[in-house]
N, CA, C and O atoms as a Maestro MAE file, in Angstrom:
{
 s_m_m2io_version
 :::
 2.0.0
}

f_m_ct {
 s_m_title
 :::
 protein
 m_atom[332] {
  # First column is atom index #
  i_m_mmod_type
  r_m_x_coord
  r_m_y_coord
  r_m_z_coord
  i_m_residue_number
  s_m_chain_name
  s_m_pdb_residue_name
  s_m_pdb_atom_name
  i_m_atomic_number
  :::
  1 25 0.844 -1.072 -0.022 1 A "UNK " " N  " 7
  2 3 0.026 0.021 -0.042 1 A "UNK " " CA " 6
  3 2 0.930 1.301 0.194 1 A "UNK " " C  " 6
  4 15 1.626 1.522 1.185 1 A "UNK " " O  " 8
  5 25 0.759 2.162 -1.021 2 A "UNK " " N  " 7
  6 3 1.583 3.305 -0.981 2 A "UNK " " CA " 6
  7 2 1.318 4.198 0.090 2 A "UNK " " C  " 6
  8 15 0.260 4.093 0.711 2 A "UNK " " O  " 8
  9 25 2.263 5.171 0.410 3 A "UNK " " N  " 7
  10 3 2.043 6.133 1.451 3 A "UNK " " CA " 6
  11 2 1.393 7.298 0.779 3 A "UNK " " C  " 6
  12 15 1.983 7.950 -0.083 3 A "UNK " " O  " 8
  13 25 0.251 7.542 1.150 4 A "UNK " " N  " 7
  14 3 -0.515 8.692 0.899 4 A "UNK " " CA " 6
  15 2 -1.390 9.530 1.833 4 A "UNK " " C  " 6
  16 15 -1.162 9.368 3.032 4 A "UNK " " O  " 8
  17 25 -2.293 10.347 1.518 5 A "UNK " " N  " 7
  18 3 -3.195 10.919 2.579 5 A "UNK " " CA " 6
  19 2 -3.937 9.906 3.242 5 A "UNK " " C  " 6
  20 15 -4.098 9.943 4.462 5 A "UNK " " O  " 8
  21 25 -4.475 8.861 2.413 6 A "UNK " " N  " 7
  22 3 -5.471 7.976 3.082 6 A "UNK " " CA " 6
  23 2 -4.671 7.060 4.045 6 A "UNK " " C  " 6
  24 15 -5.086 6.793 5.173 6 A "UNK " " O  " 8
  25 25 -3.423 6.560 3.506 7 A "UNK " " N  " 7
  26 3 -2.872 5.739 4.268 7 A "UNK " " CA " 6
  27 2 -2.171 6.299 5.506 7 A "UNK " " C  " 6
  28 15 -1.943 5.587 6.484 7 A "UNK " " O  " 8
  29 25 -1.842 7.569 5.442 8 A "UNK " " N  " 7
  30 3 -1.176 8.559 6.524 8 A "UNK " " CA " 6
  31 2 -2.193 8.335 7.878 8 A "UNK " " C  " 6
  32 15 -1.793 8.236 9.038 8 A "UNK " " O  " 8
  33 25 -3.578 8.284 7.435 9 A "UNK " " N  " 7
  34 3 -4.366 8.272 8.638 9 A "UNK " " CA " 6
  35 2 -4.293 7.121 9.423 9 A "UNK " " C  " 6
  36 15 -4.495 7.249 10.630 9 A "UNK " " O  " 8
  37 25 -4.004 5.855 8.892 10 A "UNK " " N  " 7
  38 3 -3.626 4.735 9.682 10 A "UNK " " CA " 6
  39 2 -2.486 4.837 10.387 10 A "UNK " " C  " 6
  40 15 -2.489 4.427 11.548 10 A "UNK " " O  " 8
  41 25 -1.152 5.471 9.748 11 A "UNK " " N  " 7
  42 3 0.104 5.546 10.364 11 A "UNK " " CA " 6
  43 2 -0.042 6.401 11.598 11 A "UNK " " C  " 6
  44 15 0.556 6.119 12.636 11 A "UNK " " O  " 8
  45 25 -0.740 7.319 11.497 12 A "UNK " " N  " 7
  46 3 -0.860 8.346 12.763 12 A "UNK " " CA " 6
  47 2 -1.801 7.735 13.828 12 A "UNK " " C  " 6
  48 15 -2.002 8.485 14.783 12 A "UNK " " O  " 8
  49 25 -2.363 6.644 13.866 13 A "UNK " " N  " 7
  50 3 -3.144 6.257 14.798 13 A "UNK " " CA " 6
  51 2 -2.422 5.640 16.073 13 A "UNK " " C  " 6
  52 15 -1.324 5.118 15.878 13 A "UNK " " O  " 8
  53 25 -2.930 5.655 17.329 14 A "UNK " " N  " 7
  54 3 -2.514 5.325 18.441 14 A "UNK " " CA " 6
  55 2 -1.998 3.912 18.232 14 A "UNK " " C  " 6
  56 15 -2.603 3.299 17.353 14 A "UNK " " O  " 8
  57 25 -0.984 3.232 18.860 15 A "UNK " " N  " 7
  58 3 -0.623 1.910 18.828 15 A "UNK " " CA " 6
  59 2 -1.303 1.098 19.748 15 A "UNK " " C  " 6
  60 15 -1.724 1.695 20.739 15 A "UNK " " O  " 8
  61 25 -1.526 -0.140 19.677 16 A "UNK " " N  " 7
  62 3 -2.426 -1.121 20.388 16 A "UNK " " CA " 6
  63 2 -1.704 -1.871 21.310 16 A "UNK " " C  " 6
  64 15 -2.165 -2.532 22.241 16 A "UNK " " O  " 8
  65 25 -0.387 -1.705 20.946 17 A "UNK " " N  " 7
  66 3 0.491 -2.660 21.728 17 A "UNK " " CA " 6
  67 2 0.699 -2.324 23.189 17 A "UNK " " C  " 6
  68 15 1.260 -3.181 23.871 17 A "UNK " " O  " 8
  69 25 0.306 -1.138 23.788 18 A "UNK " " N  " 7
  70 3 0.220 -0.818 25.187 18 A "UNK " " CA " 6
  71 2 1.635 -0.306 25.523 18 A "UNK " " C  " 6
  72 15 2.631 -0.369 24.802 18 A "UNK " " O  " 8
  73 25 1.515 0.268 26.893 19 A "UNK " " N  " 7
  74 3 2.776 0.876 27.303 19 A "UNK " " CA " 6
  75 2 3.810 -0.106 27.941 19 A "UNK " " C  " 6
  76 15 3.306 -1.123 28.420 19 A "UNK " " O  " 8
  77 25 4.998 0.003 28.021 20 A "UNK " " N  " 7
  78 3 6.186 -0.845 28.576 20 A "UNK " " CA " 6
  79 2 6.012 -0.925 29.971 20 A "UNK " " C  " 6
  80 15 5.288 -0.172 30.621 20 A "UNK " " O  " 8
  81 25 6.641 -1.788 30.391 21 A "UNK " " N  " 7
  82 3 6.553 -2.197 31.941 21 A "UNK " " CA " 6
  83 2 7.485 -1.327 32.662 21 A "UNK " " C  " 6
  84 15 8.639 -1.160 32.266 21 A "UNK " " O  " 8
  85 25 6.992 -0.746 33.756 22 A "UNK " " N  " 7
  86 3 8.060 0.172 34.177 22 A "UNK " " CA " 6
  87 2 9.185 -0.478 34.860 22 A "UNK " " C  " 6
  88 15 9.128 -1.704 34.952 22 A "UNK " " O  " 8
  89 25 10.246 0.163 35.378 23 A "UNK " " N  " 7
  90 3 11.524 -0.508 35.751 23 A "UNK " " CA " 6
  91 2 11.317 -1.461 37.131 23 A "UNK " " C  " 6
  92 15 11.890 -2.533 37.324 23 A "UNK " " O  " 8
  93 25 10.424 -0.853 37.980 24 A "UNK " " N  " 7
  94 3 10.189 -1.544 39.159 24 A "UNK " " CA " 6
  95 2 9.695 -2.883 38.988 24 A "UNK " " C  " 6
  96 15 10.118 -3.829 39.653 24 A "UNK " " O  " 8
  97 25 8.697 -2.989 37.997 25 A "UNK " " N  " 7
  98 3 8.011 -4.176 37.626 25 A "UNK " " CA " 6
  99 2 9.164 -5.178 37.098 25 A "UNK " " C  " 6
  100 15 9.328 -6.292 37.597 25 A "UNK " " O  " 8
  101 25 9.895 -4.700 36.104 26 A "UNK " " N  " 7
  102 3 10.755 -5.537 35.500 26 A "UNK " " CA " 6
  103 2 11.877 -5.992 36.567 26 A "UNK " " C  " 6
  104 15 12.281 -7.155 36.575 26 A "UNK " " O  " 8
  105 25 12.298 -5.147 37.349 27 A "UNK " " N  " 7
  106 3 13.183 -5.509 38.630 27 A "UNK " " CA " 6
  107 2 12.372 -6.653 39.359 27 A "UNK " " C  " 6
  108 15 12.979 -7.717 39.478 27 A "UNK " " O  " 8
  109 25 11.204 -6.593 39.818 28 A "UNK " " N  " 7
  110 3 10.557 -7.502 40.486 28 A "UNK " " CA " 6
  111 2 10.478 -8.809 39.640 28 A "UNK " " C  " 6
  112 15 10.855 -9.854 40.170 28 A "UNK " " O  " 8
  113 25 10.102 -8.817 38.602 29 A "UNK " " N  " 7
  114 3 9.996 -10.157 37.507 29 A "UNK " " CA " 6
  115 2 11.326 -10.734 37.535 29 A "UNK " " C  " 6
  116 15 11.406 -11.960 37.609 29 A "UNK " " O  " 8
  117 25 12.525 -9.940 37.480 30 A "UNK " " N  " 7
  118 3 13.655 -10.565 37.455 30 A "UNK " " CA " 6
  119 2 14.094 -11.232 38.606 30 A "UNK " " C  " 6
  120 15 14.765 -12.253 38.452 30 A "UNK " " O  " 8
  121 25 13.832 -10.834 39.727 31 A "UNK " " N  " 7
  122 3 13.973 -11.296 41.224 31 A "UNK " " CA " 6
  123 2 13.228 -12.715 41.005 31 A "UNK " " C  " 6
  124 15 13.856 -13.773 41.067 31 A "UNK " " O  " 8
  125 25 11.809 -12.654 40.739 32 A "UNK " " N  " 7
  126 3 11.094 -13.923 40.797 32 A "UNK " " CA " 6
  127 2 11.755 -14.961 39.904 32 A "UNK " " C  " 6
  128 15 11.932 -16.115 40.293 32 A "UNK " " O  " 8
  129 25 12.107 -14.544 38.737 33 A "UNK " " N  " 7
  130 3 12.739 -15.511 37.948 33 A "UNK " " CA " 6
  131 2 14.001 -16.059 38.397 33 A "UNK " " C  " 6
  132 15 14.208 -17.258 38.209 33 A "UNK " " O  " 8
  133 25 14.896 -15.319 38.981 34 A "UNK " " N  " 7
  134 3 16.061 -15.659 39.588 34 A "UNK " " CA " 6
  135 2 15.909 -16.572 40.616 34 A "UNK " " C  " 6
  136 15 16.654 -17.539 40.774 34 A "UNK " " O  " 8
  137 25 14.704 -16.218 41.516 35 A "UNK " " N  " 7
  138 3 14.637 -17.271 42.564 35 A "UNK " " CA " 6
  139 2 14.015 -18.555 42.370 35 A "UNK " " C  " 6
  140 15 14.167 -19.537 43.095 35 A "UNK " " O  " 8
  141 25 13.177 -18.458 41.153 36 A "UNK " " N  " 7
  142 3 12.798 -19.863 40.626 36 A "UNK " " CA " 6
  143 2 13.774 -20.630 40.140 36 A "UNK " " C  " 6
  144 15 13.823 -21.820 40.453 36 A "UNK " " O  " 8
  145 25 14.767 -20.020 39.241 37 A "UNK " " N  " 7
  146 3 15.823 -20.861 38.757 37 A "UNK " " CA " 6
  147 2 16.696 -21.381 39.932 37 A "UNK " " C  " 6
  148 15 17.137 -22.530 39.888 37 A "UNK " " O  " 8
  149 25 16.967 -20.519 41.029 38 A "UNK " " N  " 7
  150 3 17.836 -21.273 42.237 38 A "UNK " " CA " 6
  151 2 17.103 -22.227 42.825 38 A "UNK " " C  " 6
  152 15 17.712 -23.123 43.409 38 A "UNK " " O  " 8
  153 25 15.786 -22.240 42.799 39 A "UNK " " N  " 7
  154 3 15.069 -23.295 43.574 39 A "UNK " " CA " 6
  155 2 14.942 -24.470 42.750 39 A "UNK " " C  " 6
  156 15 14.382 -25.425 43.287 39 A "UNK " " O  " 8
  157 25 15.329 -24.606 41.596 40 A "UNK " " N  " 7
  158 3 15.187 -25.890 40.815 40 A "UNK " " CA " 6
  159 2 16.254 -26.941 41.287 40 A "UNK " " C  " 6
  160 15 17.421 -26.552 41.240 40 A "UNK " " O  " 8
  161 25 16.062 -27.995 41.657 41 A "UNK " " N  " 7
  162 3 17.227 -28.906 41.952 41 A "UNK " " CA " 6
  163 2 17.373 -29.828 40.675 41 A "UNK " " C  " 6
  164 15 16.629 -30.748 40.336 41 A "UNK " " O  " 8
  165 25 18.409 -29.400 40.107 42 A "UNK " " N  " 7
  166 3 18.791 -30.147 38.702 42 A "UNK " " CA " 6
  167 2 18.946 -31.560 38.851 42 A "UNK " " C  " 6
  168 15 18.521 -32.373 38.031 42 A "UNK " " O  " 8
  169 25 19.611 -31.873 39.991 43 A "UNK " " N  " 7
  170 3 19.790 -33.317 40.136 43 A "UNK " " CA " 6
  171 2 18.583 -34.142 40.224 43 A "UNK " " C  " 6
  172 15 18.629 -35.309 39.837 43 A "UNK " " O  " 8
  173 25 17.487 -33.630 40.706 44 A "UNK " " N  " 7
  174 3 16.233 -34.325 40.688 44 A "UNK " " CA " 6
  175 2 15.479 -34.428 39.490 44 A "UNK " " C  " 6
  176 15 14.498 -35.171 39.456 44 A "UNK " " O  " 8
  177 25 15.835 -33.756 38.492 45 A "UNK " " N  " 7
  178 3 15.282 -33.735 37.145 45 A "UNK " " CA " 6
  179 2 15.417 -35.011 36.420 45 A "UNK " " C  " 6
  180 15 16.442 -35.649 36.660 45 A "UNK " " O  " 8
  181 25 14.556 -35.513 35.561 46 A "UNK " " N  " 7
  182 3 14.851 -36.584 34.706 46 A "UNK " " CA " 6
  183 2 15.521 -35.981 33.527 46 A "UNK " " C  " 6
  184 15 15.702 -34.769 33.417 46 A "UNK " " O  " 8
  185 25 16.012 -37.176 32.341 47 A "UNK " " N  " 7
  186 3 16.655 -36.503 31.456 47 A "UNK " " CA " 6
  187 2 15.979 -35.677 30.535 47 A "UNK " " C  " 6
  188 15 16.611 -34.756 30.016 47 A "UNK " " O  " 8
  189 25 14.589 -35.892 30.201 48 A "UNK " " N  " 7
  190 3 13.830 -35.054 29.523 48 A "UNK " " CA " 6
  191 2 13.613 -33.662 30.158 48 A "UNK " " C  " 6
  192 15 13.625 -32.696 29.395 48 A "UNK " " O  " 8
  193 25 13.446 -33.494 31.275 49 A "UNK " " N  " 7
  194 3 13.284 -32.326 31.981 49 A "UNK " " CA " 6
  195 2 14.750 -31.427 31.987 49 A "UNK " " C  " 6
  196 15 14.747 -30.200 31.893 49 A "UNK " " O  " 8
  197 25 15.799 -32.115 32.092 50 A "UNK " " N  " 7
  198 3 17.149 -31.549 31.933 50 A "UNK " " CA " 6
  199 2 17.361 -30.992 30.664 50 A "UNK " " C  " 6
  200 15 18.006 -29.954 30.511 50 A "UNK " " O  " 8
  201 25 16.761 -31.740 29.577 51 A "UNK " " N  " 7
  202 3 17.004 -31.253 28.157 51 A "UNK " " CA " 6
  203 2 16.005 -30.070 28.022 51 A "UNK " " C  " 6
  204 15 16.461 -29.079 27.453 51 A "UNK " " O  " 8
  205 25 14.715 -30.010 28.453 52 A "UNK " " N  " 7
  206 3 13.988 -28.892 28.415 52 A "UNK " " CA " 6
  207 2 14.396 -27.460 29.110 52 A "UNK " " C  " 6
  208 15 14.157 -26.304 28.761 52 A "UNK " " O  " 8
  209 25 15.122 -28.010 30.255 53 A "UNK " " N  " 7
  210 3 15.727 -26.674 30.869 53 A "UNK " " CA " 6
  211 2 16.910 -26.051 30.077 53 A "UNK " " C  " 6
  212 15 17.069 -24.836 29.956 53 A "UNK " " O  " 8
  213 25 17.710 -26.987 29.561 54 A "UNK " " N  " 7
  214 3 18.678 -26.533 28.797 54 A "UNK " " CA " 6
  215 2 18.063 -25.686 27.513 54 A "UNK " " C  " 6
  216 15 18.445 -24.576 27.142 54 A "UNK " " O  " 8
  217 25 17.269 -26.294 27.072 55 A "UNK " " N  " 7
  218 3 16.761 -25.535 25.669 55 A "UNK " " CA " 6
  219 2 16.124 -24.261 26.000 55 A "UNK " " C  " 6
  220 15 16.040 -23.359 25.167 55 A "UNK " " O  " 8
  221 25 15.588 -24.141 27.414 56 A "UNK " " N  " 7
  222 3 14.900 -22.761 27.813 56 A "UNK " " CA " 6
  223 2 16.096 -21.755 28.109 56 A "UNK " " C  " 6
  224 15 16.007 -20.578 27.759 56 A "UNK " " O  " 8
  225 25 17.134 -22.214 28.715 57 A "UNK " " N  " 7
  226 3 18.181 -21.366 29.097 57 A "UNK " " CA " 6
  227 2 19.412 -20.933 28.208 57 A "UNK " " C  " 6
  228 15 20.194 -20.008 28.427 57 A "UNK " " O  " 8
  229 25 19.398 -21.839 27.131 58 A "UNK " " N  " 7
  230 3 20.415 -21.488 26.026 58 A "UNK " " CA " 6
  231 2 20.541 -20.325 25.339 58 A "UNK " " C  " 6
  232 15 21.625 -19.818 25.051 58 A "UNK " " O  " 8
  233 25 19.232 -19.780 25.003 59 A "UNK " " N  " 7
  234 3 19.397 -18.321 24.380 59 A "UNK " " CA " 6
  235 2 19.904 -17.293 25.319 59 A "UNK " " C  " 6
  236 15 20.354 -16.272 24.799 59 A "UNK " " O  " 8
  237 25 19.908 -17.365 26.373 60 A "UNK " " N  " 7
  238 3 20.272 -16.462 27.317 60 A "UNK " " CA " 6
  239 2 21.881 -16.503 27.689 60 A "UNK " " C  " 6
  240 15 22.488 -15.534 28.145 60 A "UNK " " O  " 8
  241 25 22.404 -17.659 27.444 61 A "UNK " " N  " 7
  242 3 23.665 -17.865 27.835 61 A "UNK " " CA " 6
  243 2 24.788 -18.001 26.544 61 A "UNK " " C  " 6
  244 15 25.999 -17.794 26.614 61 A "UNK " " O  " 8
  245 25 24.149 -18.334 25.581 62 A "UNK " " N  " 7
  246 3 24.913 -18.300 24.378 62 A "UNK " " CA " 6
  247 2 25.095 -16.939 23.595 62 A "UNK " " C  " 6
  248 15 24.129 -16.179 23.657 62 A "UNK " " O  " 8
  249 25 25.967 -16.605 23.015 63 A "UNK " " N  " 7
  250 3 26.154 -15.299 22.361 63 A "UNK " " CA " 6
  251 2 25.248 -15.435 20.995 63 A "UNK " " C  " 6
  252 15 24.923 -16.469 20.412 63 A "UNK " " O  " 8
  253 25 25.013 -14.387 20.744 64 A "UNK " " N  " 7
  254 3 24.241 -14.171 19.503 64 A "UNK " " CA " 6
  255 2 25.030 -14.264 18.374 64 A "UNK " " C  " 6
  256 15 26.230 -13.998 18.431 64 A "UNK " " O  " 8
  257 25 24.383 -14.679 17.161 65 A "UNK " " N  " 7
  258 3 25.355 -14.857 15.914 65 A "UNK " " CA " 6
  259 2 25.756 -13.451 15.615 65 A "UNK " " C  " 6
  260 15 25.021 -12.465 15.603 65 A "UNK " " O  " 8
  261 25 27.165 -13.519 15.351 66 A "UNK " " N  " 7
  262 3 27.705 -12.383 14.687 66 A "UNK " " CA " 6
  263 2 27.976 -12.536 13.382 66 A "UNK " " C  " 6
  264 15 28.192 -13.643 12.889 66 A "UNK " " O  " 8
  265 25 27.987 -11.364 12.672 67 A "UNK " " N  " 7
  266 3 28.381 -11.563 11.058 67 A "UNK " " CA " 6
  267 2 29.971 -11.754 10.975 67 A "UNK " " C  " 6
  268 15 30.718 -11.115 11.716 67 A "UNK " " O  " 8
  269 25 30.414 -12.615 10.087 68 A "UNK " " N  " 7
  270 3 31.750 -12.898 9.794 68 A "UNK " " CA " 6
  271 2 32.309 -12.011 8.539 68 A "UNK " " C  " 6
  272 15 31.748 -12.077 7.445 68 A "UNK " " O  " 8
  273 25 33.328 -11.264 8.739 69 A "UNK " " N  " 7
  274 3 33.864 -10.453 7.655 69 A "UNK " " CA " 6
  275 2 34.694 -11.565 6.890 69 A "UNK " " C  " 6
  276 15 35.575 -12.132 7.536 69 A "UNK " " O  " 8
  277 25 34.476 -11.947 5.494 70 A "UNK " " N  " 7
  278 3 35.221 -13.015 4.897 70 A "UNK " " CA " 6
  279 2 36.302 -12.314 4.391 70 A "UNK " " C  " 6
  280 15 37.222 -12.997 3.941 70 A "UNK " " O  " 8
  281 25 36.410 -11.069 4.360 71 A "UNK " " N  " 7
  282 3 37.631 -10.558 3.905 71 A "UNK " " CA " 6
  283 2 39.036 -10.562 4.693 71 A "UNK " " C  " 6
  284 15 40.179 -10.399 4.265 71 A "UNK " " O  " 8
  285 25 38.537 -10.815 6.040 72 A "UNK " " N  " 7
  286 3 39.714 -11.001 7.056 72 A "UNK " " CA " 6
  287 2 40.120 -12.454 7.183 72 A "UNK " " C  " 6
  288 15 41.128 -12.753 7.823 72 A "UNK " " O  " 8
  289 25 39.330 -13.407 6.563 73 A "UNK " " N  " 7
  290 3 39.690 -14.784 6.696 73 A "UNK " " CA " 6
  291 2 40.917 -15.284 5.853 73 A "UNK " " C  " 6
  292 15 40.727 -15.176 4.641 73 A "UNK " " O  " 8
  293 25 42.022 -15.760 6.184 74 A "UNK " " N  " 7
  294 3 43.150 -16.000 5.250 74 A "UNK " " CA " 6
  295 2 42.614 -17.150 4.206 74 A "UNK " " C  " 6
  296 15 41.949 -18.148 4.484 74 A "UNK " " O  " 8
  297 25 42.998 -16.805 3.182 75 A "UNK " " N  " 7
  298 3 42.764 -17.772 1.915 75 A "UNK " " CA " 6
  299 2 43.876 -18.688 1.563 75 A "UNK " " C  " 6
  300 15 43.631 -19.510 0.680 75 A "UNK " " O  " 8
  301 25 45.010 -18.688 2.079 76 A "UNK " " N  " 7
  302 3 46.050 -19.305 1.961 76 A "UNK " " CA " 6
  303 2 46.705 -19.864 3.008 76 A "UNK " " C  " 6
  304 15 47.053 -19.033 3.847 76 A "UNK " " O  " 8
  305 25 47.021 -21.100 3.270 77 A "UNK " " N  " 7
  306 3 47.485 -21.724 4.440 77 A "UNK " " CA " 6
  307 2 48.780 -22.477 4.146 77 A "UNK " " C  " 6
  308 15 48.876 -23.104 3.091 77 A "UNK " " O  " 8
  309 25 49.830 -22.443 5.071 78 A "UNK " " N  " 7
  310 3 51.172 -23.176 5.098 78 A "UNK " " CA " 6
  311 2 51.094 -24.246 6.043 78 A "UNK " " C  " 6
  312 15 50.750 -24.009 7.201 78 A "UNK " " O  " 8
  313 25 51.384 -25.412 5.656 79 A "UNK " " N  " 7
  314 3 51.466 -26.602 6.503 79 A "UNK " " CA " 6
  315 2 52.824 -27.169 6.417 79 A "UNK " " C  " 6
  316 15 53.350 -27.483 5.349 79 A "UNK " " O  " 8
  317 25 53.366 -27.290 7.558 80 A "UNK " " N  " 7
  318 3 54.769 -27.809 7.694 80 A "UNK " " CA " 6
  319 2 54.676 -29.143 8.682 80 A "UNK " " C  " 6
  320 15 54.192 -29.108 9.813 80 A "UNK " " O  " 8
  321 25 55.228 -30.326 8.043 81 A "UNK " " N  " 7
  322 3 55.008 -31.443 8.463 81 A "UNK " " CA " 6
  323 2 56.471 -31.668 9.074 81 A "UNK " " C  " 6
  324 15 57.486 -31.474 8.405 81 A "UNK " " O  " 8
  325 25 56.485 -32.117 10.473 82 A "UNK " " N  " 7
  326 3 57.697 -32.538 11.172 82 A "UNK " " CA " 6
  327 2 57.751 -34.017 11.412 82 A "UNK " " C  " 6
  328 15 56.810 -34.660 11.879 82 A "UNK " " O  " 8
  329 25 58.808 -34.472 11.095 83 A "UNK " " N  " 7
  330 3 59.033 -36.042 11.395 83 A "UNK " " CA " 6
  331 2 59.720 -36.294 12.741 83 A "UNK " " C  " 6
  332 15 59.959 -37.445 13.107 83 A "UNK " " O  " 8
  :::
 }
 m_bond[331] {
  # First column is bond index #
  i_m_from
  i_m_to
  i_m_order
  :::
  1 1 2 1
  2 2 3 1
  3 3 4 2
  4 3 5 1
  5 5 6 1
  6 6 7 1
  7 7 8 2
  8 7 9 1
  9 9 10 1
  10 10 11 1
  11 11 12 2
  12 11 13 1
  13 13 14 1
  14 14 15 1
  15 15 16 2
  16 15 17 1
  17 17 18 1
  18 18 19 1
  19 19 20 2
  20 19 21 1
  21 21 22 1
  22 22 23 1
  23 23 24 2
  24 23 25 1
  25 25 26 1
  26 26 27 1
  27 27 28 2
  28 27 29 1
  29 29 30 1
  30 30 31 1
  31 31 32 2
  32 31 33 1
  33 33 34 1
  34 34 35 1
  35 35 36 2
  36 35 37 1
  37 37 38 1
  38 38 39 1
  39 39 40 2
  40 39 41 1
  41 41 42 1
  42 42 43 1
  43 43 44 2
  44 43 45 1
  45 45 46 1
  46 46 47 1
  47 47 48 2
  48 47 49 1
  49 49 50 1
  50 50 51 1
  51 51 52 2
  52 51 53 1
  53 53 54 1
  54 54 55 1
  55 55 56 2
  56 55 57 1
  57 57 58 1
  58 58 59 1
  59 59 60 2
  60 59 61 1
  61 61 62 1
  62 62 63 1
  63 63 64 2
  64 63 65 1
  65 65 66 1
  66 66 67 1
  67 67 68 2
  68 67 69 1
  69 69 70 1
  70 70 71 1
  71 71 72 2
  72 71 73 1
  73 73 74 1
  74 74 75 1
  75 75 76 2
  76 75 77 1
  77 77 78 1
  78 78 79 1
  79 79 80 2
  80 79 81 1
  81 81 82 1
  82 82 83 1
  83 83 84 2
  84 83 85 1
  85 85 86 1
  86 86 87 1
  87 87 88 2
  88 87 89 1
  89 89 90 1
  90 90 91 1
  91 91 92 2
  92 91 93 1
  93 93 94 1
  94 94 95 1
  95 95 96 2
  96 95 97 1
  97 97 98 1
  98 98 99 1
  99 99 100 2
  100 99 101 1
  101 101 102 1
  102 102 103 1
  103 103 104 2
  104 103 105 1
  105 105 106 1
  106 106 107 1
  107 107 108 2
  108 107 109 1
  109 109 110 1
  110 110 111 1
  111 111 112 2
  112 111 113 1
  113 113 114 1
  114 114 115 1
  115 115 116 2
  116 115 117 1
  117 117 118 1
  118 118 119 1
  119 119 120 2
  120 119 121 1
  121 121 122 1
  122 122 123 1
  123 123 124 2
  124 123 125 1
  125 125 126 1
  126 126 127 1
  127 127 128 2
  128 127 129 1
  129 129 130 1
  130 130 131 1
  131 131 132 2
  132 131 133 1
  133 133 134 1
  134 134 135 1
  135 135 136 2
  136 135 137 1
  137 137 138 1
  138 138 139 1
  139 139 140 2
  140 139 141 1
  141 141 142 1
  142 142 143 1
  143 143 144 2
  144 143 145 1
  145 145 146 1
  146 146 147 1
  147 147 148 2
  148 147 149 1
  149 149 150 1
  150 150 151 1
  151 151 152 2
  152 151 153 1
  153 153 154 1
  154 154 155 1
  155 155 156 2
  156 155 157 1
  157 157 158 1
  158 158 159 1
  159 159 160 2
  160 159 161 1
  161 161 162 1
  162 162 163 1
  163 163 164 2
  164 163 165 1
  165 165 166 1
  166 166 167 1
  167 167 168 2
  168 167 169 1
  169 169 170 1
  170 170 171 1
  171 171 172 2
  172 171 173 1
  173 173 174 1
  174 174 175 1
  175 175 176 2
  176 175 177 1
  177 177 178 1
  178 178 179 1
  179 179 180 2
  180 179 181 1
  181 181 182 1
  182 182 183 1
  183 183 184 2
  184 183 185 1
  185 185 186 1
  186 186 187 1
  187 187 188 2
  188 187 189 1
  189 189 190 1
  190 190 191 1
  191 191 192 2
  192 191 193 1
  193 193 194 1
  194 194 195 1
  195 195 196 2
  196 195 197 1
  197 197 198 1
  198 198 199 1
  199 199 200 2
  200 199 201 1
  201 201 202 1
  202 202 203 1
  203 203 204 2
  204 203 205 1
  205 205 206 1
  206 206 207 1
  207 207 208 2
  208 207 209 1
  209 209 210 1
  210 210 211 1
  211 211 212 2
  212 211 213 1
  213 213 214 1
  214 214 215 1
  215 215 216 2
  216 215 217 1
  217 217 218 1
  218 218 219 1
  219 219 220 2
  220 219 221 1
  221 221 222 1
  222 222 223 1
  223 223 224 2
  224 223 225 1
  225 225 226 1
  226 226 227 1
  227 227 228 2
  228 227 229 1
  229 229 230 1
  230 230 231 1
  231 231 232 2
  232 231 233 1
  233 233 234 1
  234 234 235 1
  235 235 236 2
  236 235 237 1
  237 237 238 1
  238 238 239 1
  239 239 240 2
  240 239 241 1
  241 241 242 1
  242 242 243 1
  243 243 244 2
  244 243 245 1
  245 245 246 1
  246 246 247 1
  247 247 248 2
  248 247 249 1
  249 249 250 1
  250 250 251 1
  251 251 252 2
  252 251 253 1
  253 253 254 1
  254 254 255 1
  255 255 256 2
  256 255 257 1
  257 257 258 1
  258 258 259 1
  259 259 260 2
  260 259 261 1
  261 261 262 1
  262 262 263 1
  263 263 264 2
  264 263 265 1
  265 265 266 1
  266 266 267 1
  267 267 268 2
  268 267 269 1
  269 269 270 1
  270 270 271 1
  271 271 272 2
  272 271 273 1
  273 273 274 1
  274 274 275 1
  275 275 276 2
  276 275 277 1
  277 277 278 1
  278 278 279 1
  279 279 280 2
  280 279 281 1
  281 281 282 1
  282 282 283 1
  283 283 284 2
  284 283 285 1
  285 285 286 1
  286 286 287 1
  287 287 288 2
  288 287 289 1
  289 289 290 1
  290 290 291 1
  291 291 292 2
  292 291 293 1
  293 293 294 1
  294 294 295 1
  295 295 296 2
  296 295 297 1
  297 297 298 1
  298 298 299 1
  299 299 300 2
  300 299 301 1
  301 301 302 1
  302 302 303 1
  303 303 304 2
  304 303 305 1
  305 305 306 1
  306 306 307 1
  307 307 308 2
  308 307 309 1
  309 309 310 1
  310 310 311 1
  311 311 312 2
  312 311 313 1
  313 313 314 1
  314 314 315 1
  315 315 316 2
  316 315 317 1
  317 317 318 1
  318 318 319 1
  319 319 320 2
  320 319 321 1
  321 321 322 1
  322 322 323 1
  323 323 324 2
  324 323 325 1
  325 325 326 1
  326 326 327 1
  327 327 328 2
  328 327 329 1
  329 329 330 1
  330 330 331 1
  331 331 332 2
  :::
 }
}
């Protein structure tokens, strides 16, 4: 849909996504989440639960994918064989 006077009316409308959470609520939710994570006894979990737990926390502990600059990767290698 092209941007014109008719479509601008929709663009200027108030967002329906709502307001963001206040810092205090975010802090309280973080504390609750940390307490829940600390209360989990990992040794009492079965293998399926351990895998589910690992899948849930992996996005938070693994670094995000970074773009690779292929211009900096060497294209020639020298291998020395030592006997």
